[in-house]
N, C-alpha and C positions, 0 to 999 in steps of 0.2 A: 646792602643788596645791590648786584649789578645789573643794570637796565639793557646792557648791549644784546642786540641781537644776533653778534657773531657767534656760530655754531662752536667755535673752539673755545669760546669763554662758558665756563662752568658757574651758573649763578648760584647764590648761597641762599640756603633756607636755615630755620630752627633743627636743632638737633631732635626735638620733639615735636615737630609739626604737627603730625597726623597723631591724634590719642587711639590706644589701644581698644579701648571700650567705646561700642556704638553711643551709648548714653552720653557721652562727653563731646558729641556734635550737635552742638546747641546753636542757636541764632546766635546767642553773645560771643561763642566761638568763633563763629563764620565771620561776624563783622570784624573781631579783632585780627583775623587771618586771612581777612580778603584781600589784603595787599600782596599775597603770593598767588593768586588765583592766576594771573596771566601766564605763570611758568608753566600750567599746566593746560591751558587753552589759547591756542595760537590767534582765536577770534576775539580774544580780550585784549584791549590794548590801555585800559585804564587801571590802576591800582586802587582804585576808591569807586565803590558802589554809589549807583543813583536812586536804587529805592531796594524796597525788603524784597521784591521778587528775586532780585540778582543776589542778593544776599542767600536765599533759600535756595537758587540754584546752585551755588558754590558748596553750602552746605552739603546738599545731596552730591554734587559730582565728588567732594572728598569724601564722604561714605564709601561711596563706589570705588573709590580709587583704594581705600584701605580692604574694602572686600577682596580687591582683586589681588594686594599683597598678600591677604591671607591664604588665598587660591594658590599663589606661587607657592608659599612656605609649606602648603599639605603636598601639591603636586610633586615637587622636588625633594621634600623630605621623605617621602613614602618611596619615592624610586631610590633613595639612598639607601633605607632600611633594605629593601630587595637587593640591591647590591651587593651590601654587606652581608646579607644571609647566603647568596648563592657564592658571591664570591669569597668571603674570608671563613664563612663558618662551612661551606660547602652544603647548604640545608637542600634537600631533595624530598620531592613527593611520592611517597610510596604507593599511593591509589594511580597514581600516573606514570607509570614506568620508571620510576625515581629519576625525573624531568625535575631540573631545577625551576624555582619560581620565577617567575615574570612580571608579578603585582602584589599588591598588598593582602589580596585576598587569597593566593598560593601561599604566601608565609604565613598567615593566621590557619590554613589548614593543616599546616604543619605543624604549628603549635598545637592544635586541637587535636591532633594525633597523639592518643595515650599511649603507644608503644614508641613514639618517640619521646614525650616528656618523661616517661616513667624509667627510661633507660638512662641511668647516670643521672639522676633528676637534678641533683645540685649543680652540675655542669650545666644545663639544661637551662635552668632558672638564672646563671650565669649570662648565657648568651639572650636570653629575653631580657635582662636588666641591660645588657650592651646595646640592644636595638632600641629599648624605651629611652634612654637617658644618655648614650655615649655619643651620638650624632649631633649635639647641640654643645659639646663641652669641646674648650681647647685644645687645638689639634686635630679635632675631627670635624669641625664647623665651618671648613672651606667653601663647602655648598653654600651656607649661607651667606657667606661674604661675596662670593661670586654672585647669586642672585641679586644681592641689593646693590652692588657695584653697575650689576646690566641694569636694574631698574633706574638706579641715579642718572645714567650713563643715557638712557633712552629719553630722559626730560632733561639732560644738559643742566644738573643741577647738582651741589655739592652742601656737604651740614657746615655752617658758621663753626669756627672753633674757637668760641667765648665762654665754654664750659669752666668755671672758676673751682678749684678744688678736687678734681676729680682726676684721677690717673689716665692717662691717653688709653692705656689698654682696656680699662673698663668703660670705656663711654661707647654705647652703642646707639646709631640713630634709629629713627621712627622706621625705616624699611624693615630694618633688620630684626627690631624687637617685635612689631606687628606679626613678621614671618617667623620669629622662634615662639612666640607665644601661643599661635594658634596651632604651630605643628607640634608642639611639644603637649599642649592640654589635649590635643585630638588622638595623638598617640597613646596617651597614658590612658585616656579613655577607652580606645578601641582594646588595647591589652588587656586591661581589666575586665572589661566585659566578657571578653574570649574567655580568660582564664576562671574568672568567678563562675561564668556560667559551666564551663567543663570540669573543673576541680575543686570548685569551691574556696579557690586561694587565690591573691593575686601578690604582685610586688610593686611595692611603694618605696621612694626616699622621705616622704613625709614621716613628722613622728607621731607616734598615736597621740589621739583624742579621747577626752572622755565623752561616752555616748550614753545620753539620758534612756535609752531604750533599749539598745542592743549590746552586746559584747563583741569586740572583734580580739583573736588572738595575732598579736604581733611577737615575732620571733626575729630578732635582729640577726643580720649577715654582714658579713664583708664580702661582698662579691668582686669579682675580678676589676670591674672598674670603679670600684665604690662602696661606699655602705649604703644600706638601705633595712627594708623588711619585707620579710613572707607574712603576708596577713591570711590567716584562714576566717571564713566567713562563717556566721553561725546564725546570724539574723532570720532566716527565710525558717530555719529548724525550731528555733526558738518559738516563733511566731506557731507554727505546725503545733509545737508541744503546749503551748496555751490556750489555742483555740481547742484542741483537742482534749485539754485535761477539765478536772472539776475545782480546781484550785479555786480557795475562797477569795483570793484578791488577784486580779489579771494584770498584765503588762500595764494598760490604758488608768488603770486604778493607781498603781505603783508611780505612774509618772506624773499622774495630778497630785498626787500626795507629795512628790518632790517638789513641784512648781509651787504649792502650797506652803509647806513646812519649813521648804530649804529659800527658795526664790521670794517666797511673801507675794505671790502673785493671786489676782483677783479673778472672777470666772470670765471676765471679759478679756481680760490679757491674755487667760489659757486660751480661749477660743482664736484670739486673734492669732497665737502661737500655732495653734493647729491650722490654720487658713496659711499661715507661711510655710509650715510643714509641707502640707498637701500641694501648695503652689510649686516648691520645690521637686516632689516627688512623684507628682501626678502621672507620669508615665507609667511609675511600677505600681497600679493601684492594686495589685495582690498583696502589697504589702501595708499600703497608707490606709485602704479604705477599712478593714478590721479595726485599727487602730481608730480612725473616727469615729466610727460606729460605737465603740464603747465610751466616746466621751462627749459627743453629741446627742441632743436628746432625739428621741425617735421622730421621723417626719424631717429633720433639718437635714438629714445626710444625702438627699435627694437633690439639693441645692449646690451640691458640690460637683 
């Protein structure tokens, strides 16, 4: 690592200096990587810490930098979606004198327009697939590379080239990885939420996974930009059907039966699993609470 203060010299840092996930910004991580703190803070002149308070300051500083990089990924990535929607596909808002979208909300309002979506539906699904996944793929990811370079230039740092056994074209530094991860995940979630709410279906590249409680219908498709699936959502309707019916065995009982007979789980393990499911889906209480009511004893549900 070069310690010169000359602005012309770019100091080197590990390719994966900042982790992707917040939980990895531990005290141990901060101690192991404290020697790089001075690169991001001109008030720091030492590569070693004197006490735990300095370690914690560096941990929080690094965490804030990671969040800053995430926001860059979201802001510039979503602007690229808008540019692609209005420039390449000529998308317009029929409710606004056919004006072109200027932000991500405008793009979502077009996708939510049933007339737009159902007019040549397969082509519109190709557009959505491209907007969701195309901008991070080789050939269309120049915006990511550009923003990464700008961030590195701002701090006058570069990645050390000591990775072994990895092709250079596959190397991605922490700035690129953090921006890409946050933009991709938030974009997929946004499009899925809008499509699922409006049309009861969504697009994904993830392969079907077995679901213990609900069935999702996966239809494989070759989109213009690659392969994927159109997924039809049925879980809410299934819950409605079950709750309104007089079936002898509810979904909750079937789920418990599967846990006991197939997975050999005891009651404590089942309750722990329910708690985990609840924590994951607590925002969707219309779905998870009926399930918990079927599994937990009366009176316990109030604790959730």
